[in-house]
N, C-alpha and C positions, 0 to 999 in steps of 0.2 A: 696307498695312493695309486690311482689308476694311471694309465699311460698318458692320457691327455694332460693331466695335471703335471706329470713329470716333464713333458715337453714344454708346457707353459713356464714352469719354474726354470728350466735350463735356458730357455729363450730370454727370460728376464735377467738371469745372471750374466749371460753373454752380453746383453745390451748395456748393463751397468759396467761391465769390464771394458767395453769399447769406449764408453763415455769417459771413464777414469783414465784410460790409456791416452785418449785424445787430449785431455787436459794436461797430462804429464808431458806429452810431446810439445804442446803449445808453450808451456812454461820453460821447458828445456831449450826450445828453439827461439825464445824471446818474442813469440807472437802473443799479442794481448788477447786474453780470453774474452768471450762474450760478456757484456756488462749485465750484471744482475738488475732486476727490475727496480730495486730501491737505490741503486748506486748513483751518486752525483756525477754528472758529466762535467769534467774539468776542462775549461778552455783557457789555456795558458798563452798569454800574448807577450812577445818581446816587441817593444814599441819605441819608435824614434823619439828623441827628446822634445822636439817642438810640438808634437801632438799628444804627448803623454798625459798632460793635465786634462785635455779634452777627452781622451779615451778612458782615463781612469775615472773621471766624473761620470761618464756614460755607463761604465761597468758597475759603478756603485749603485746607480739608479736601476740598471738592469737587474742586478742581483736582488735589490730590495723589492722589486716587483715579482720575484719568484717565478721566473719563466721556466717552462718545462718542455721537454721533447720526448714524445712517446712515453710519458709518465715519469721520466727522469728529470730531477731538478738540474738546472744548468748554473754553474758557478764560473764567473770570469775573473781572472787575476791578470794584472798588468805589471810588467817589469820594464823600467826605462833603460834604454841602451842605444848609444850612438850607432848610426847606420854602419860605419866602417868597422867599429868594434864588433858588432853583431855579424857582419859579413865574415870577418876573420874567424870568429868562433864557430859559425856554421861550417866553414870550409875545413877547419881543423877538427870538427866533430866534437866540440867541447861543451855543447849545450846538453845538459842532462838533468831532468828528462827533456826530451825533444819538445819544444813549444808547439802548440797546436797552430799558432798564427804568428806571422812576422809582419809588422808594419814598419818598414824602413822609410827613410826620407824620400827615396826616389826609386822608380821602377828599374832603373839600370842596375841597381845593387842586386835586385832579385834575379835579373837575367844573368849576372856574373856568377852568383851562387848556384843557380840552376845548371849553368854550363859545367861547373865543377862536378856536381852530383850526377849529371848525365854521363860523364866519363866514368864515374865510379860504379853507377848502378845500371847504366844502359837505358835510362828512361827519365822523363821529366818528373821532378818532385814539386815544382811550382808551375802552375798551368797558366797559359795565356788565353785560353778559350774555354767555353763551356760554363757550367754552373759554378765551378770552383775556381774560376779565373781570378787573377789579381785585379782588384778594383780600387780606385782611389776613394778615400773616405773624406778627404779635404784637400785643399790646394793652397800653396803660398809661394811667394817669389822673393828673390833677393833684390833689395832696393837700398839706396843710400839713406843713411840716417846721420844727419850732421846738425850740430848745435847752430841755431839760427844766426848768431853773430858771425860765426865762422863762414857759414854758407853765403851770407851777404857779401863778405870780403872776397871770397873766391869768385862769385858771380861778377862782381865789379871788375875784377882783374881778368878773368878768363871767359866770362859769358855763359859758361855751362859747368856742369859737374860730371866728370867721367874719370876713368882710370888714368888717362894721360895727365889730366889736370891734377889729380891727387898725387901722381908721381912727381910732377913739377913742384907742387906745394911741399911734398915730403923732402925734396932735395934742395930746397931754397936755403942757401948757406946763411942768409941773414934772418931766417926764421919768419915769423909772422910780420914783423915790421917791413921786410922786403916785399911781402905780399900785399901790404896795405893795412894790416891789422895792428893790434896793440902789442907793445913790447912785453907787457905782462903775460901774454899768451905763450911766450917761448917759441918753440918749434912745433910744426904740425905733427900731431900724434894720430896715427891710424889705428882703427879697431878692426881686427880680423880674427874670427874664431880660430882657436888652435886646431890645425888639421888632424892632429893625433887624438883629439878629444871630441871633435865636432865636424861632421862631414861638410858643414858650411864653410870651413876654412879652405877646403879643396875647391868648393864651388866658387869661392871668391877668386882664387888663383886662376881657375879656368876662365872665368868671366874677364879677368884682367888680360889673360892671353888672347881672348877673342877680340878685345878692343885693340890690343897691341898689333895683331896681325890683320885686323879687319875682316875676320871670317868666323864662322860658327863651329867649325869642326877642327879640333886641336889634335895633333899627332905627337908622337914621341920626338920626332925631329924638331918640332917647334919648341918643345920643353927643353931639349938639350942644346938649342941654339945659344952659343956663348953671349951674343948681344942681348938676346931676350933674358937670359939668366942674370946678366949684369943689371938690366933694367928692373927685373923683378926683385933682385936683392936690394937695390936702392929703395924700392917701394916698401918692401917688408921691413927695411931698417927703421921705418917710421913707427912701427908697432913698439910700444913701450916695453911690454913684457908678456910674451906668449904664455908663460907658465901661470901667470896670475889671471889671464883671461879664461882659461879652462874651457868648460863646455857651455857656459851660460854668459856669453859676451855682453849681451844687451843688459842683463841684470846688473853686471858689474859697471857698465856705463851709466846706468841709472843710479847706482849706489855711490859711485866715486867721482862721477862727473868729469870735469876737464882733466883731472889728474890721470884718468884712465885713457882718455882719448878725445879728440875733437869730432870724430865721426868715422864712419866706415860703411862697407857694404854688408848688410845683415838681413836676416829674414824679416819680411814685412810683418808677419804675425807677432814676432817677438818685439818689434818696434812699437806696434800698436798697443800691445798689452802693457808695456812699460812706459808709455807716453805720459800717463797721469802721474806716475811716481817721479818721473823726471821733472815735470812741471811743479810738483810739490816740493822737491828738494832743491831745485836750481832755478835761478832767475831767468836763465836762458832756455827757452823751449827747444825741442828737437824738431827738425824739418825732414820730411820724407821726400826723396827725389828718385824718380824711376829711371833706370839706365836704359840705354839703347839696346845693349846686349843683355838679355834677361835669362836667368836660370830659374826654372820652375821646379818645385818639389810637389809630388802628387800623392805621397803617403799611401801606397797601395796596401790594401788588406789582403794578405797572401797566406793561403792555407797550405800547411804541410801535407803532402799527399803520400808520404811514406807509410809503411806498415806499422810504424811505432805508435800510431794513433788509430782508433777504431773508426768505422764509418759513422757511428753515432756521434763521436766526438767531432768529426769533421762537419757533420750536419749541425751540431750545436754551435760551432763556429759560424756557420752560415746564418744561423738565427741572430747572432750578435751583430754580424755584418749588416743584415737587413735593418736591425734596430738602429745602428749608427747612421744609416742613410735615411731614416724617417725625417720628415720635415721638422718635427719638434727638436730632435737631437741636432740636426744640421743647423737650425736656428741658434742653438747654443754654441756651435762651432763659430758662427759669425760673430757672436758676442765675445768670443775669445780671440778675435783677430784673424781667423782662418776663412778662406773663401770656400763656399759650399761645393760639395761634389754632386749634390742633388739640385738639378736645374730649376726645381720648383721653388727653391729658397732664394730670396733676394738679399743683397748686401746693403740695400738702401733703406731698411727699416730704421725708425728713430733710435733704437737702442744699439744699432750697429756701430762698431768702433771705426769703420770706414767713413761713416757719416759724422761721427763725433769729432774726428780729427782731420776733416777736410781742409780746415784753415791751415793745418800744418803740412799739407801736401798729399794726404791720403786720397786715393782715387777709388771710386766705386767701380769704374770701368777703366782698365789700363789701356792706354792708346797703343796703336800698332807698334810693335817692337820686333827686334831680331832675337829669336830664341836660340840659345846655345844648345848644340847637340850634346848628348850624354857622352862622357869619356869612356874609353874601353879600359880594360884591366892594365894594359901596358902604360897608358897615360897616367892613370892613378898611381901606379907604382913609381913611375919616373918623377912625378911631382912630390910624392912623399919622400923619396930618396933625396931629392934636391933639398927639400925642407929640412930633413934630418942633418944633412951635411953642411948647410949654409945658414940656417936660421935658428933651429931648435936649441943649439948649444951656446948661442951667443949671450 
């Protein structure tokens, strides 16, 4: 063998050794190796409960259409998880493997988790700008859902529906007869999601605080005010059983009717989806009433920017995000009671639940209202602590 061939052979052996050593270092250091051409790109999504049926249905359709990125098949899987639960698991680093995408109920949950990781890693792992920024995939808001007969009595006595009226109804010692209703109705029963199982429970308490104080920004001092706590405890005392409400309050209201509650502040999309079931099971239809102090959920599609996922996996997530925002898929969101994130899609089409249930109070265009500001971490913790000490164990 001549000298040229020896040099060529030695060069090839060195190159192979370098590649092998690089792969070993990558595996030892936990860095994901480059994806082979035939490998499926897994997009794992942790998704808020209210939009999970919509996202799961879209994922099933997306997977059936066999989308690819740079020759790699893309497979999307969806795991339902309440926003507060997911927030805790993110911050305790309990999610294994790390999801490619998080779709929480609201953007402020993303901001709180990102702040935690920024302290740990010195950089953002969820972005607010650029191609990978968190973007809403649908929108919904909290509104009152009350059985029609009860709503008529409350309006006749108070003239409107708000948290102060609900508090007065909840504390009426004579029950419904004192309010002008039937003795058979007993006492007013409030429906509020369990804050430990559904972030909507916290949203309801924050909205109640907004109306109590007449302002949109709630602080820890407001939560710990003894007069407010007494008022809130009287209000929450009208909830029959937080443990039975669980994470799906409106479903329970539709299934069990008046025994579960007379009404409460719940997510508009949940109310719209269950409206037909309520009318099928119960003589008394549900009425939707929009509050003055409104809490919006924007369900942001949030891509994990850590090294635990590859660039291709992040881009595969972008492909699914684009798919969710297409007019066809956004029209399906409207059919499921969600307001579209794509401005090209209308809620006024004939098959829209907003149109179908207009006679029950649903509005295609919500009138000007006061938007509650998102709570910070200290307010969330203060409300949860108050709930655990004063309500959860009763």
